[in-house]
Steps between C-alpha positions, in 0.01 A plus 500: 500500500635844414610708795301797372179298504460571870185666626350577836148365519251518783245227558180628660316240710155622599647820638827347628809610307783248473821604329684295241768535236455341160753425228211421268401704196146362513251446778289220359278310746627171642268219606416520871681262733311201634395604849446223757192492718560723799300661778678822409377502142241771443191431295614758250856484367684835511491697178794706386641688208855585393598866458831598346658783699818579307510638149707368209791726596559317833836325520513181708277589797539260794438473875154652513332610823138619512285662770135599537398812691302430819324835456403460133528144365485632143840661561769242424875564482767265364877529472768303319857508383558564131803534280492878471631732234831376375682789665341419838528125546236328713236724654170463679161568344167582661150427371172640629135419440193690619242251368581178682781399265313522171718781361846615603746786479873427514810707556866458589576567865753769584862392471702824497834333577449227239560224751380143453157470661301189582319280752197729494217453747186708548232523766237743627463674831164531679455850351517378140857621441718247318860434603764322293839367608791410274875449488728748325866419443797517269848351494449159663714209375739751340863548599559865581173633350491858376172546689376310803177510697256262667173596662131442560243773441129555557281747311131579538211601275130582520418416139771251400642737238637796696756375751670693777873535547652159578587464868804289588442212737875452475749625240874443467671743267850438367472139615334173405584339832269406653248427225129538584275256313143377446297725733128472552266733686167492680279764665302441818136564397319348797244711688586310818874561481673767708756518219255563216675676211850373578700387196734204543779393263715186530778376272836319466831672562808344340838586649641453149255388234605170336804451722625146565694615806345318800562805718254699284141455616142584411241615754138612503457871577194704586385861515173678570338833426276665758411798280343348185830452317648847549791350697625160615657383823865393513523148359551207732586136456220265602651163397687311770664244271681629190533348155770513237530760224461273196134587436409133526336257744741578784429873468221650715238651266130542435403724793143605412344677803133467595282670763231346720167642621649652818816629338714188539789501251602165352810432289597161354804432284689207350856391562724216615272425799184482286208739549582737787226694682512823703225705665468849646216612728626857552480646151833367378704636790611152613464143370472153649786250475524300177271202459531242220150420378575257214774339294555603139584168342768554236554864601327816382733538200339249263583540130260344250535447123483841334493667843861520608423753778188333631451507875246382756523799732219535757214749496324586828147631553250551784120475489374844609140438391207469741465131414549198725870472409583860592854523633623180332853529362588324174828430324529358149816376328631243250728202563595151375371271775307309230802502264349754259419860599169544685328788679442468876317690771539501879254669735512624859185571702681623811720783378789283389541283812407183312471419130309247294676234299576624145199458270559439128311776314519380136270203437667322208622143570776497761849423367395526134817688402311819413624815672304784656697825508522846666200495734355819649212542745229763556244490783160655439442765772122459478438124509845371604538270200854391415600552138829352376622555145776289340639396166399146418641230268243227557368348176772684303824389337853641527517852637146594397344678795148606592355695793278368781308662786444287810227628733402396851190616686546277807812650653751307291369151579431434129544673166322507166731550200383706202689551174535862390398521137815601321708317243787301659845628406842343468771620739856558388798497733652809334192716562487645852154424628531668837543355848131506591151575369 
């Protein structure tokens, strides 16, 4: 598949927006997956349509994040990394919709220093203001670079098109050591939280990115904003056990923060110990000791044919709905415990003290040699349903890849899998597909 065939597409499921990236030039319908009998299956299967967000001028958009405003659900904002103008290198792009994702406007995000940008994430605050985090760097893996910088920034917008001045969470100028990587952010939106409106960001810090020196380590770091993103607290390390700097299974990565109904902050990441869990009950001021909640069989770095950078990094979410599973904490990830790559979910009903045994989310035959790839999770804030999206190779040959949504309405005890109606595409190892959906 040609590299310039990339497009960002949004799949709209009965009002729920799930992001995806397609290397397909066409979006022809695929036959629906066979769905087993299940108590969770609704009488009416979810309907959806595919909307292309990027225009023909877009160059290799990857790593899409999408958010829906809690104030106006028709207001949807998405962000991604694209290959920018040839003089700029890789830059971030933003996309905004005011009609529930049916039509979109797109623009390049500000990049005045022409750094490499990436790892975009976007979310909304309780006031309907969107906030996006991203990395911004230059000079890594270069001996004596002419320019050097490594930082994480957050910017904010009311309409998704006009963004405020980027605010540094951390920024190293004239140095690429340490290197700040793969941040994600969340805003406390709970009415019952004393920390409502706080913004939390967690990420990996490499002493020296890519170093084989065992004295060089990776750690999980954290920062918070108490003033709606106008400033951020001094960063602090929250991981107790470090990883290496190779950006592989023995590196600590995948710290996606989540917030509970009473303002609890949860962070889970992957590394040499497996899935590591931390919790704060004081608005991110302090965290509990590390707790290993599950093994990642085969490690989180799990290449697949055509997907040389594939990983099974965890995604964490909390049910903040008024439903019976309110407060439940969920983590989804991918590993090889069944030999091929499968999607798993673990749940905690007591704030992370105990966890369920990993549940296999994809429902194709176990051990069939067909991989599921790059899972991401979204929890519905109204009904608490768990929605997990992943690339799917069941019933396909070679590197041909489709897209599946798995949905649970019983607190993660069971899932119904639904095929998203787009033409499967072939992956190519020389085309960077991104490190996550």
